[in-house]
Structures are given as structure tokens and as C-alpha cells.
C-alpha positions, 0 to 999 in steps of 0.5 A: 719153401725153406732152405736145405741144410748143408751136412757133412758126415764126419767119422767119430773116434768112438765106435757106434757114434756118428758126427755131422757138421752143418752150415748153420748153428742149431743151438747157439752157444748151448749144448742140447742132449737128448736120450731115447725115451726123454719127453721133448717138450719144446719145438726148437730146431734141436728138439725137432731134430732129436724127435725125428732121429728117435722116430727112425729107431736107429738112434739112442742119443742125440747131442747138438752143440752149435752146428755139430750133431753127434748121434749114438746109434742103437745097437746094430743100427746103421746111418742110412737116412740120418743125414737126409733128416738133418738136410731137410730140417728147414724144408717146410713145404713138401710135395702134397702140402698146400702152400698157405695163401694170404686168403687162407691167413685171413680166413683164420682170423 
């Protein structure tokens, strides 16, 4: 369940940076900036994206504005797998994850 995000990787004018454009806005009109080591307290889409990027060990900084994502790569890191993380941002049910049923929701109340 969920919808894959369409992602286009663009070249960045500064070495060590990557730029991606998506088919949906992740922040509205606000800028969101994250640095490796920052405590991310919220769970909005840009927050989750930043957490997932940092978990790879390939990214030092994440900037999200609307549907544009700019990443500063860690020294010696590559872009391998980063586009796929963005594409899967809204995919909630993956193989092996049980899909909730109406009965499972009733059992929780």
C-alpha cells in the first residue's frame, strides 16, 4: 500500500552534493535543513526522509524545500541507493509486513 514517489536525479553545481526532484511536495512552502547528528523530533515526511538518509552513512546534510531535495554526501560516499530511499518514502506495506484488517483495529480499542 502507498504510492511510490517519482524521483529525478539532477546534477548539482557543487561537487559532493546531489539534487533530486520529486512529483510531490514534501514541505509545502517551508525549508527544512538537517545535519548528521541532529536530533530529529518530529515524524513528518521530510523528517523521516532525513533519518533514512543519515542511516545509510552516506549523507552529512539534507535540505528539503517543496519537491526538491539536496544532499551533501559524506566524504568518499556515493549516491548508491539514495534515490530508492526517496522513491519508497510513501510505501507503507512491504513484503513480510502484515496488512491491518478491520478486525485488528477493533481489537486495539
